[in-house]
C-alpha positions in Angstrom: 113.7 138.4 179.4 115.1 139.1 182.9 115.2 142.3 184.8 117.0 143.5 187.9 116.2 146.4 190.2 118.8 149.0 190.7 119.1 152.6 191.8 121.7 154.9 190.6 122.6 158.5 191.4 124.0 161.1 189.0 127.2 162.5 190.4 129.0 165.7 189.7 127.7 169.3 189.4 125.6 168.9 186.3 121.9 169.7 186.1 121.0 166.2 187.4 122.9 166.5 190.6 120.7 165.5 193.5 118.4 163.3 191.3 118.4 159.6 191.7 116.9 157.2 189.2 115.1 153.9 190.1 114.5 151.1 187.7 112.1 149.4 187.7 109.5 151.4 189.7 108.3 148.8 192.4 104.6 148.1 192.7 104.7 149.4 196.3 105.2 152.9 194.8 102.0 152.9 192.7 100.2 155.3 194.9 103.1 157.7 194.8 103.2 157.4 191.0 99.5 158.2 190.9 99.9 161.2 193.1 102.6 162.5 190.9 100.6 161.9 187.7 97.5 163.5 189.1 99.4 166.7 190.1 102.0 166.9 187.3 100.8 165.0 184.2 97.0 164.9 184.0 96.6 168.7 184.3 99.3 169.5 181.8 98.8 166.8 179.1 97.6 168.7 176.0 94.7 166.4 175.1 93.4 166.0 178.7 93.5 169.7 179.0 91.7 170.2 175.7 88.9 167.9 176.9 88.7 169.7 180.2 88.1 166.5 182.2 90.8 166.9 184.9 91.2 168.9 188.1 94.5 169.1 189.9 95.1 166.2 192.2 91.9 164.4 191.4 91.7 160.8 190.2 90.7 159.9 186.6 89.6 156.3 186.5 90.7 155.3 183.0 94.1 157.1 183.3 94.7 155.8 186.8 94.1 152.2 185.7 96.4 152.7 182.7 99.2 154.0 185.0 98.9 151.2 187.5 98.7 148.5 184.8 101.9 150.0 183.2 103.8 150.2 186.5 103.0 146.5 187.2 104.6 145.5 183.9 107.9 146.2 185.7 109.9 148.2 183.3 109.2 151.8 184.2 111.8 154.4 185.5 111.4 157.0 188.3 113.4 160.1 188.9 113.7 160.8 192.6 114.8 163.8 194.7 117.8 162.2 196.4 117.2 164.1 199.7 113.5 163.4 200.1 113.0 160.2 197.9 110.1 162.0 196.4 109.1 161.0 192.8 109.8 164.0 190.6 109.5 162.3 187.2 108.5 159.0 185.6 108.8 157.2 182.4 106.0 154.6 182.4 107.0 151.8 180.0 105.4 148.6 178.8 105.5 146.0 176.1 103.4 145.9 172.9 103.0 142.4 171.5 101.6 141.2 168.2 99.5 138.7 170.1 97.8 141.4 172.2 94.0 141.4 172.0 92.2 144.1 170.1 91.5 147.1 172.4 88.1 147.8 170.9 86.1 145.9 173.5 88.0 147.6 176.3 87.5 151.0 174.7 83.8 150.4 174.2 83.5 150.1 178.0 85.0 153.5 178.7 82.5 156.2 179.4 84.6 159.4 179.8 86.0 161.7 177.1 89.4 160.1 177.8 88.2 157.3 175.5 88.7 159.7 172.6 92.5 159.9 173.3 92.9 156.1 173.5 90.9 155.6 170.4 93.0 158.0 168.3 96.3 156.4 169.5 95.0 152.8 169.1 93.7 153.5 165.6 97.0 155.0 164.6 99.0 152.0 165.8 96.6 149.6 164.0 97.0 151.6 160.8 100.8 151.6 161.0 101.1 147.8 161.8 104.6 148.3 163.3 105.1 144.5 163.9 104.8 143.8 160.2 106.6 147.0 159.2 109.7 146.3 161.3 109.6 142.5 161.4 109.2 142.1 165.2 106.8 140.5 167.6 107.4 142.7 170.6 108.0 146.5 170.9 109.3 148.4 174.0 106.8 151.2 174.5 107.5 154.4 176.4 103.9 155.3 177.2 104.0 158.3 179.5 106.7 160.8 180.4 106.1 163.2 183.2 108.3 165.6 185.2 107.3 167.8 188.2 107.3 171.4 186.9 109.4 172.5 189.9 112.2 170.3 188.6 111.9 171.3 184.9 115.0 172.5 183.0 117.3 169.9 184.5 117.1 167.5 181.6 115.1 164.9 183.6 112.8 164.0 180.7 115.6 163.4 178.3 117.4 161.2 180.9 114.2 159.2 181.5 114.0 158.5 177.8 117.7 157.5 177.7 117.4 155.2 180.7 114.2 153.7 179.3 116.0 153.0 176.0 118.9 151.4 177.8 116.5 149.2 179.7 114.7 148.2 176.5 118.0 147.3 174.9 119.1 145.3 178.0 115.8 143.4 177.9 116.5 142.3 174.4 114.0 144.5 172.4 114.9 145.6 168.9 112.5 148.5 168.7 111.4 151.3 170.9 108.2 153.4 170.3 106.4 156.4 171.8 103.1 158.0 171.0 103.7 161.7 171.8 100.7 164.0 172.1 102.7 167.2 173.0 105.3 169.4 171.4 107.8 169.1 174.2 107.6 165.3 174.5 108.2 165.0 170.7 111.2 167.2 171.0 112.7 165.1 173.8 112.3 161.9 171.9 113.8 163.3 168.7 116.8 164.5 170.7 117.2 161.0 171.9 117.4 159.6 168.4 113.8 158.8 167.7 112.3 159.2 164.2 108.8 160.5 163.6 107.0 158.1 161.3 103.4 159.3 161.6 101.6 162.5 162.6 98.0 163.6 163.1 97.4 167.3 163.1 94.7 168.1 165.8 93.2 170.8 163.6 92.4 168.1 161.0 91.2 165.4 163.5 87.4 165.8 163.5 84.3 164.0 164.5 81.5 162.8 162.1 79.9 166.3 162.3 83.2 167.9 161.2 84.0 169.4 164.6 87.7 169.5 165.8 87.9 167.0 168.7 91.0 168.3 170.4 91.2 172.1 170.5 94.7 172.2 172.0 96.7 175.3 172.8 100.0 176.2 171.1 102.6 174.8 170.7 100.8 171.5 170.8 99.6 170.9 167.3 99.8 167.2 166.7 100.1 163.6 167.9 103.2 161.8 166.6 104.3 158.2 166.6 108.1 157.9 167.0 110.4 154.9 166.8 114.0 154.0 167.5 116.0 150.9 166.5 117.9 149.5 169.5 120.2 147.5 167.3 121.7 150.5 165.7 119.8 150.1 162.4 118.0 152.9 160.5 114.3 153.4 160.9 
């Protein structure tokens, strides 16, 4: 699979006027992406908020490592303020492969509560066995979507999903997937043609003692796995 770097601006007087999109996000912008994620994503993500492990602008080792690893895969998309070149939104994308090693060993080394999030998502994906279910060896994965709150309402999140899908299609993938932990991210993906194939209600997700693990605030009630065929087929 090949990939080229390009930057395109939305023209006209629509909501996206003044926003430029860059694909892929170059590795040299990793620190900018981390700064954005620490200020805009970590503190607003429903499960991180429920676990109360994040403070505005502060690093979170496991999440930071995940972000950097994903950017380095070379298929993420950034939304930029065309006047300042500031990153105002990102779609952090990567590739799932049937040959990927089991994440259990990596998860066992995590010490923070963030491990609980990765465990839930990893167990869901193992249970679904998407590779067998859809007859593919690779899946284009939209892992994290984030938009600066001061730029909300412009349709940036939906455009990031659209551009990510177009990239996945261009790179030859047949299936796109997202694990959405919040109400609004699920809504954005469904609007872009994704189908919800699995859902875990947080109120029913409990530890061995019967305690709810993620006490999220409304309207965030579930984690959902969503997929989209890039070849035009039905899910």
